[in-house]
C-alpha positions, 0 to 999 in steps of 0.5 A, spaced: 558 264 280 552 267 281 552 273 286 547 277 290 547 284 292 543 287 297 540 294 297 537 299 293 542 305 293 548 308 289 552 304 293 549 297 290 549 300 283 556 301 283 558 294 287 553 290 282 556 294 276 563 292 278 561 285 280 558 284 273 565 285 270 568 279 273 570 273 268 568 268 274 561 271 275 555 268 270 549 272 274 548 278 278 542 279 282 540 286 286 535 286 291 531 290 290 535 294 286 533 301 282 532 304 275 540 304 274 541 297 276 535 295 271 538 298 266 544 294 266 545 289 261 548 284 266 544 285 272 537 283 274 533 286 279 529 282 284 523 284 288 525 283 295 526 288 300 533 289 303 530 288 310 526 281 308 532 277 311 528 270 310 525 272 303 532 274 301 535 267 304 530 263 301 531 266 294 539 265 295 538 258 297 533 256 291 537 260 286 544 257 288 547 264 290 554 263 291 556 269 294 552 275 297 554 282 298 550 286 303 550 294 301 546 297 307 547 297 314 540 295 316 540 288 314 547 287 317 545 290 324 539 285 324 543 279 323 542 277 315 549 274 315 548 270 321 542 267 318 545 266 311 551 262 315 546 258 318 544 256 311 551 255 309 550 261 304 557 265 303 555 272 305 560 278 305 558 282 311 559 282 318 555 278 323 550 281 328 555 282 333 560 285 329 555 290 326 554 293 333 560 297 331 555 301 327 548 299 330 550 302 336 554 308 337 555 307 345 557 300 343 562 303 338 565 308 343 566 303 349 569 298 344 574 304 342 575 305 349 576 298 351 582 297 346 585 304 346 583 306 340 583 314 339 576 317 339 573 324 342 571 324 349 563 323 350 557 322 354 551 317 353 544 320 355 537 318 355 534 324 359 534 330 356 535 335 362 542 331 364 544 331 357 543 339 356 547 340 363 552 336 360 552 340 354 553 346 357 558 344 362 562 342 356 561 348 352 560 349 345 560 347 339 559 340 341 556 334 337 550 330 338 548 324 335 543 319 335 545 312 338 542 308 333 541 308 325 539 314 323 540 314 315 546 319 316 542 324 319 542 323 326 548 328 327 548 335 329 553 340 331 550 345 336 554 352 336 549 354 342 545 352 347 538 353 343 541 349 338 543 343 343 536 344 346 533 343 339 537 337 337 536 333 344 529 334 344 528 332 337 531 325 339 529 324 346 523 328 346 520 328 339 522 321 337 524 324 330 529 318 329 524 313 333 528 308 337 535 310 334 534 316 338 532 314 344 539 314 347 544 320 345 551 321 345 554 327 346 561 328 344 567 334 344 567 337 337 574 336 334 577 340 329 581 338 323 579 334 316 575 328 316 577 322 311 574 316 310 578 309 310 575 303 308 578 296 308 576 289 306 577 284 311 577 276 312 577 277 320 584 277 320 587 280 314 586 287 312 586 290 305 586 297 305 582 301 299 584 308 297 582 313 302 576 318 300 573 324 303 565 325 303 561 331 303 556 330 308 553 337 309 548 339 304 550 346 302 557 349 299 563 350 304 560 344 308 554 349 311 547 347 312 544 340 315 547 333 315 545 329 309 547 321 307 553 325 303 553 330 297 559 327 294 566 324 294 572 323 291 578 319 292 584 319 294 584 324 299 590 328 300 590 329 307 591 321 308 598 321 306 603 315 306 605 317 314 597 318 315 595 311 312 600 307 316 598 311 322 590 309 320 592 301 319 597 301 326 592 305 330 585 304 328 584 298 323 589 293 326 587 294 333 579 294 331 580 287 328 584 284 334 579 287 339 573 284 335 577 277 335 578 278 342 571 279 343 569 273 339 565 278 334 566 275 327 567 280 322 568 279 314 566 284 310 568 292 309 570 296 315 569 303 314 573 308 319 571 315 319 576 319 322 578 326 324 585 328 322 588 334 326 594 339 323 599 334 327 596 328 323 593 325 330 587 321 329 581 320 332 575 315 330 568 319 329 564 313 327 565 306 324 561 303 318 560 296 317 559 296 310 562 301 304 560 308 304 555 312 300 557 316 296 564 313 297 563 307 293 562 310 287 568 314 286 572 308 289 569 303 284 571 307 278 578 306 280 578 298 282 582 294 277 582 287 280 576 282 280 572 285 286 567 278 286 573 274 287 576 278 292 569 278 296 569 270 295 576 269 298 574 274 304 569 269 305 574 263 305 578 267 310 583 267 304 585 274 303 593 273 305 597 276 300 592 278 296 593 285 292 588 290 289 590 293 283 588 301 282 587 306 277 592 311 278 587 317 276 583 321 281 575 320 281 570 324 284 562 323 284 557 329 285 550 327 288 544 330 285 538 330 290 531 332 290 529 339 292 528 339 299 532 333 301 534 331 307 527 334 309 521 333 305 521 332 298 517 330 292 518 323 288 516 321 281 520 327 277 522 325 270 529 324 269 532 325 262 538 326 258 543 322 262 550 321 259 552 315 256 557 311 260 564 312 258 571 309 260 572 315 265 564 317 266 559 313 269 552 316 272 550 311 278 543 311 280 540 311 287 533 314 288 530 312 281 525 307 278 524 305 271 516 305 269 513 305 262 513 312 262 521 312 263 526 314 269 523 317 275 526 319 281 524 315 287 528 318 293 532 324 296 539 322 293 537 320 286 544 320 282 551 320 283 555 323 277 562 320 277 568 321 273 576 319 273 581 325 271 588 326 272 587 330 277 581 332 282 580 338 278 579 335 272 575 329 275 570 335 278 570 338 271 568 332 267 563 330 273 560 337 273 559 338 265 555 331 265 551 333 271 549 340 267 546 336 261 541 332 266 534 334 265 531 333 272 526 338 275 526 340 282 533 338 283 540 340 286 547 339 287 553 342 291 558 346 286 564 345 290 565 337 291 573 336 292 574 343 294 579 341 299 583 337 294 583 342 289 586 347 293 592 343 294 592 342 287 592 349 285 597 351 290 
């Protein structure tokens, strides 16, 4: 089987790395890929950008691709699956209609309300004055989100009138997020612990993946600006057996049922980001219509089953009775980012001394490229050092030990990835 993975980040490196291990896969192509996928012996980079839908469709048709897996959200929201379906090509990812769950926060919130799925109270605004009035009326802290896709950076927690005014103006007046920020969502601030919960679905059946926890803030103890994610670990202790059942019954099953009722075709990964309070009540913060990044990296370290076979079966509406086998060990990934990220940062920095892959250690590439001069940085989030361990603490120790050996000038990483789980372990 020939498989095409679309995307250029750490998520795509992890997915293609795992897919290349399948005994039924003969070729793995990544479009466009990165320096890490180029270094993989069994993976071939293809110079086609992830938003070039016609170029990708043409390649898949001519190459005889049996299965395409979409990594990033942009091509999904822009209808890549619809185009592939028209050509009779198997594509693991929701159609444009289903991808609205991520493409528009307004659509997502209205969908949640329609199907009685718990979420935060909110308002939708295109006018900055009305938005400001609403924020003041509701009180602080309050959450302000760009409606559209903003690469994980369109969310602000405002603790004061000044911070709210800045966030609203950046989106609605300054246009920092482009068309994604022409409309904003203002939500109540929820307390509790966040967790990521991802399932694989064929549109009817849902197979849950292990829970995980992202670290979105740039700095230790979840301070600083929002990012695309500075690290993650799996599983998340906050998702115990009871919470797991609640997520499936209160969020996942009603969502799939709602999509079906609204005739929105959905095959692929469904990612629910949620807040879990001290009484184990759940509220959906966001939906993603693809695997999360950096959650993919630690989860791919733990999956033992054939991912390519499972994705193919999902496209055939054949996930019923499928079981996924998992490594019982914990996994943790630390993102190494360019200095200045998530704002201005420099590229083309030399990267050396990446540790060799081991059974319990893998360095996944995100913003890298391979040149005649060696490996160079080519993005904000550059590497994700990922390790397995008997505990989150031991996985953390391995990941940080490996990260410390990498030579990459003007880079940084958080030193506390996994701290919530480790606090539970050492009690």
